[in-house]
C-alpha positions in Angstrom: 65.3 82.8 19.5 62.4 80.7 18.5 61.3 77.5 20.9 63.3 74.7 19.6 61.3 71.3 19.3 62.7 68.6 17.0 65.8 67.1 18.8 67.5 66.5 15.5 67.7 70.7 15.4 69.6 70.8 18.2 73.1 70.3 16.9 72.8 73.3 14.1 70.8 75.5 16.1 73.2 75.4 19.0 76.1 75.7 16.9 74.6 79.0 15.7 74.2 80.0 19.3 77.7 79.4 20.0 79.1 81.3 17.1 76.7 84.2 17.9 78.0 84.2 21.7 81.6 84.2 20.3 80.8 87.2 18.1 79.3 89.0 21.1 82.3 88.2 23.4 84.6 90.2 21.2 82.4 93.1 21.2 81.9 92.6 25.1 85.6 92.6 25.7 86.1 96.1 24.5 82.7 97.5 25.9 83.4 100.6 28.3 82.3 100.3 31.8 79.7 103.0 31.1 78.2 101.0 28.5 78.0 97.8 30.8 76.6 99.4 33.5 74.0 101.3 31.2 72.8 97.7 30.0 72.7 96.5 33.5 70.6 99.3 34.8 68.2 99.5 31.9 67.9 95.4 32.1 67.0 96.3 35.6 64.4 98.7 34.7 62.9 96.4 32.2 62.4 93.6 34.8 60.8 95.9 37.1 58.5 97.3 34.4 57.2 93.7 33.2 56.8 92.6 37.0 53.1 91.4 36.3 54.1 89.3 33.5 57.1 87.6 35.0 55.4 86.9 38.3 52.5 85.4 36.4 55.2 83.1 34.5 56.4 82.5 37.8 53.1 81.3 39.0 52.6 78.9 36.1 55.7 77.5 36.9 55.0 76.7 40.5 51.6 75.3 39.8 53.2 72.9 37.0 55.9 72.0 39.6 53.5 71.1 42.2 51.5 69.0 40.0 54.6 67.2 39.2 55.2 66.4 42.9 58.2 68.7 43.1 59.5 68.8 46.9 58.7 71.6 49.0 62.7 72.6 49.2 62.7 72.8 45.3 59.5 74.8 45.1 61.0 77.2 47.5 63.7 77.6 45.3 61.5 78.2 42.1 59.2 80.8 43.8 59.6 84.5 43.1 57.0 86.3 45.4 57.1 90.0 45.9 60.0 90.3 48.2 62.1 88.2 46.2 61.1 89.8 42.9 62.6 93.0 44.4 65.7 91.2 45.1 66.0 89.9 41.7 66.0 93.6 40.5 68.2 95.0 42.9 71.0 92.2 42.7 71.2 93.5 38.9 71.8 97.0 40.1 74.1 95.9 42.7 76.5 94.4 40.1 76.2 97.3 37.9 77.4 99.3 41.0 80.3 97.2 41.4 84.1 98.3 40.3 84.8 97.1 36.6 87.2 94.3 37.0 88.3 94.2 33.3 91.6 96.1 32.9 92.4 95.8 36.7 96.0 95.2 37.4 96.4 92.4 39.8 100.0 92.8 40.5 103.0 94.4 38.6 106.8 94.3 39.1 109.9 95.3 37.3 112.7 93.2 36.3 116.6 94.0 36.6 116.7 94.9 32.9 114.0 97.4 33.0 111.1 95.4 31.7 107.8 96.2 33.3 105.5 93.0 33.9 102.0 93.4 35.0 98.8 90.9 35.2 96.0 92.5 33.9 92.3 91.0 34.5 90.6 90.2 30.9 87.4 88.3 30.3 87.2 84.5 29.9 85.0 84.7 26.8 81.9 82.6 26.3 80.5 81.2 29.6 77.9 78.2 29.3 75.7 78.1 32.4 73.6 74.9 33.2 71.3 75.4 36.2 68.3 74.0 37.8 65.0 75.3 39.7 66.1 78.8 40.5 64.9 81.4 38.0 66.9 84.3 39.5 70.1 82.6 38.3 69.1 83.7 34.8 69.6 87.3 35.6 72.3 86.7 38.4 74.4 85.1 35.6 73.7 87.7 33.2 74.7 90.4 35.2 77.7 89.0 36.2 78.9 87.9 32.9 78.1 91.1 31.4 80.0 93.1 33.8 83.0 91.0 33.6 83.0 91.1 29.6 81.7 87.8 28.9 79.1 86.3 27.0 76.8 83.9 28.4 74.7 81.1 27.2 71.9 80.0 29.8 70.2 76.6 29.9 67.8 76.6 32.7 65.9 74.0 34.1 62.5 72.9 32.8 60.9 73.7 36.3 61.5 77.3 35.8 61.5 77.6 32.1 58.9 80.2 31.7 60.0 82.3 34.6 63.5 82.2 33.2 62.3 82.9 29.7 60.5 86.0 30.8 63.4 87.4 32.8 65.8 86.7 30.0 63.5 88.6 27.4 63.4 91.7 29.8 67.4 91.5 30.2 67.9 91.5 26.5 65.8 94.5 26.3 68.3 96.2 28.5 71.4 95.0 26.3 69.6 96.6 23.3 68.8 100.0 24.9 72.4 100.3 25.9 73.8 99.3 22.3 75.1 96.0 23.4 74.7 92.8 21.3 71.5 90.9 22.5 73.6 88.0 21.6 75.6 88.4 24.8 72.8 86.9 27.0 71.4 84.1 25.2 68.8 81.7 26.6 68.5 78.2 25.1 64.6 77.9 24.2 64.2 74.3 24.8 63.7 71.9 27.8 64.9 68.9 25.9 68.0 67.3 27.8 69.8 66.5 24.6 70.5 70.3 24.5 72.7 70.0 27.4 75.0 67.3 25.8 75.3 69.6 22.7 76.6 72.5 25.0 78.8 70.1 27.0 80.2 69.4 23.8 81.7 72.8 23.5 79.6 74.0 20.7 82.5 73.8 18.1 85.1 75.4 20.5 82.7 78.4 21.2 82.6 77.7 25.1 85.5 78.6 27.3 84.0 77.7 30.6 81.0 75.7 31.8 79.3 76.1 35.1 76.7 73.8 36.4 74.6 74.7 39.1 72.0 72.0 40.7 71.9 68.6 42.0 74.5 66.0 42.1 73.4 64.3 39.2 73.5 67.4 36.9 77.1 68.4 38.4 78.4 64.6 37.8 77.1 64.6 34.2 78.9 67.9 33.4 82.1 67.0 35.1 81.9 63.6 33.2 81.0 64.9 29.6 82.2 68.3 29.4 84.8 69.1 26.6 85.5 72.5 28.1 86.8 73.7 31.5 84.2 73.2 34.4 83.8 75.6 37.3 82.2 73.1 40.0 79.6 74.0 42.3 79.0 70.8 44.3 76.4 70.0 46.9 76.6 71.9 50.3 77.0 69.4 53.0 77.5 72.1 55.4 78.5 71.8 59.0 78.1 74.1 62.3 80.7 72.7 65.0 79.7 73.8 68.5 82.9 73.7 70.5 83.4 73.3 74.1 84.2 76.9 74.3 81.0 77.9 72.7 78.4 80.6 74.5 75.1 78.3 74.6 72.8 81.3 73.5 75.1 82.0 70.5 75.4 78.6 69.6 71.7 77.9 69.7 70.9 81.4 67.5 73.5 80.1 64.9 72.7 76.4 64.8 69.0 77.2 64.2 69.6 80.1 61.7 72.2 78.1 59.7 69.4 75.1 59.3 66.0 76.8 59.3 66.4 80.4 57.8 66.1 78.8 54.3 66.3 74.9 54.3 66.5 74.8 50.5 69.7 76.8 49.9 73.1 75.3 49.5 74.6 77.1 52.3 71.8 75.6 54.7 73.8 73.4 57.6 73.1 69.7 57.2 74.9 68.6 59.9 75.5 70.0 63.6 78.7 68.6 65.6 79.1 69.1 69.1 82.0 68.7 71.6 81.3 65.8 73.7 82.5 67.6 76.6 79.5 70.1 76.3 76.9 67.5 75.1 75.1 67.6 78.5 75.4 71.5 79.0 74.6 72.4 75.3 72.8 70.1 73.5 69.2 70.2 75.2 69.0 73.9 74.4 70.4 73.4 70.7 67.8 70.2 70.0 64.9 72.1 71.8 65.3 75.2 69.8 65.6 73.3 66.7 62.4 71.0 67.2 60.7 74.3 68.0 61.4 75.6 64.6 60.1 72.4 63.1 63.2 70.7 62.5 63.8 66.7 62.6 67.0 65.6 64.1 68.9 62.3 63.4 71.7 61.7 65.7 74.3 59.2 66.7 74.3 56.7 69.6 76.0 59.2 71.8 73.6 61.8 71.4 70.5 59.6 71.6 71.4 58.4 74.9 70.6 61.9 76.3 68.1 62.8 73.6 65.6 59.9 73.2 63.6 61.9 70.9 66.1 62.1 68.3 65.7 59.6 65.3 68.8 57.3 64.8 71.2 58.4 62.1 72.5 56.2 59.6 76.1 56.6 57.8 74.4 58.0 54.7 72.5 60.8 56.8 76.0 62.6 57.3 76.7 62.4 53.5 73.2 63.8 52.6 72.2 67.5 51.6 68.8 67.4 52.7 67.6 70.8 51.6 64.8 70.3 54.2 64.0 70.7 57.6 66.2 67.6 58.8 69.7 67.9 60.6 72.0 65.1 61.1 74.0 65.5 64.7 77.1 63.7 66.2 79.3 64.2 69.1 83.2 64.6 68.2 86.3 64.8 70.3 86.9 68.5 70.2 87.9 70.8 67.2 90.2 67.9 65.8 87.6 65.6 65.7 85.2 68.0 64.2 87.9 68.8 61.6 88.1 65.0 60.9 84.3 64.7 60.5 84.0 67.4 58.2 87.2 66.2 56.1 85.2 62.8 55.7 81.7 63.8 55.0 81.6 67.3 53.8 81.9 68.7 50.4 84.0 71.6 50.6 81.4 74.2 50.5 80.8 76.1 53.9 81.8 75.0 57.5 81.3 77.0 60.7 82.7 76.7 64.3 80.7 78.4 67.1 83.7 79.1 70.0 84.9 81.7 72.1 88.4 79.8 72.3 90.9 81.4 70.5 92.8 78.3 70.0 90.2 76.3 68.6 89.1 78.9 66.2 92.3 79.1 64.9 92.8 75.2 64.5 89.4 75.3 62.8 89.7 78.0 60.4 93.4 76.6 59.4 92.6 73.1 59.1 89.2 72.7 57.6 89.5 73.0 54.0 86.3 74.2 52.7 85.7 77.0 50.3 84.3 79.2 53.0 85.1 78.6 56.6 83.3 80.7 59.5 83.8 81.5 63.0 80.8 82.7 65.2 78.3 83.1 62.1 75.8 81.3 60.3 76.5 79.1 57.0 73.3 81.1 55.6 76.3 83.8 55.0 77.5 81.7 52.1 76.0 84.0 49.3 77.7 86.3 46.9 75.4 89.1 48.0 76.2 88.9 51.5 79.8 88.9 50.6 79.6 92.1 49.1 79.7 90.8 45.3 76.3 92.1 44.2 75.1 88.5 43.2 76.7 85.1 42.5 76.8 82.7 39.9 77.4 79.7 42.3 79.5 78.8 45.1 82.6 77.0 43.5 83.8 74.1 45.9 86.9 73.0 43.8 90.6 74.1 44.5 91.6 75.8 41.1 90.8 79.1 39.8 87.9 80.4 42.2 86.5 78.9 45.6 83.4 80.2 47.3 80.8 82.7 45.7 81.7 83.4 42.1 81.2 87.2 41.3 82.7 89.4 38.4 86.5 89.1 39.2 86.0 85.3 39.4 84.8 85.4 35.8 87.8 87.0 34.9 91.4 85.5 33.8 94.4 87.6 33.4 97.2 88.2 30.9 100.8 89.4 31.3 101.5 92.9 30.1 105.4 93.3 29.4 106.6 96.8 28.8 109.9 97.5 27.6 112.1 100.6 26.3 113.8 98.4 23.5 115.3 95.6 25.5 116.4 92.6 23.5 117.4 89.3 25.1 121.0 88.3 24.9 
């Protein structure tokens, strides 16, 4: 597909993209598991074979981003080095190795009249994926969509355009080798934002589901303008609550990892909450470890009484997804106070409690209404690969259809299959 330049051509060209995606989705719907797996493994082989080309494209994207003053967190998301490249290839193979969800019976039951009713997984159809920064989303989304029998239209961010384009070319090479339609995975070859508007309009009804993955501005635009259903991936204002029943060493290890392992991922902790009953005993060790790891602390007045080095936290700090080596901190009145704080400031992404207390753990897990709630584990585990999903297309933070990491099963719907033996309704 040639690079699109004139803005006036977007409507006609993208309408063609939608029509071809719909046709490809029909072919994918009936593709066998063996065909889909062969396509994914061939795509992984092609990506691996073109490593030098892909890394060179990524280097150009990174240099351009630096020249444009892109932040360190965004650069971290953008960069694919040797280890991350191997992860891109392995993620494709991991998705290929997953069970095929299409045709899986979710449940079945028999009625008194002898009718047998079952709910069977089926592909959604055509997915439009609009994303920023992360070039690995190109192959993650393509892999998950192909495995779940969906065609996908990819619209990547301008900062990762060259890398995403190179990854897409390799992926399509794998589809062709397995005899699946190349139009099953299409990459919109323009950085013009007008193309996003065309996709959000639904491409003449071709798009069944839109998935945004990026910053607050992108997600807000998609939710405001979309003419097709949206599977939302909102920002990750993630919390770690250190309960009065927490072991100090465990709390320190989890808080530091949750914040500092990779600050630019959506599962990075942005706020640490601490039971005021253990503020004096636990906070000094936690704050010392955070600072030793290079993290800036912005704390409420109560914490600053015992930690003069902490900067004062504003109200806005507790709503902020920093994606940087900065963390907000607040003292709360036990687990109920933590749940109330999270309900006010959180985004429904991932929140964790550190405690050895069974009652506190149960209260937190039952009452914190986030897509992912954790007990004694780092929020950085909020990842499809870590959940055993092979990869993810995003973390769904809404309450309908899917919540948490979106993998192959989450990109299916179901149909009701009714089997009878000649029954008629009286």
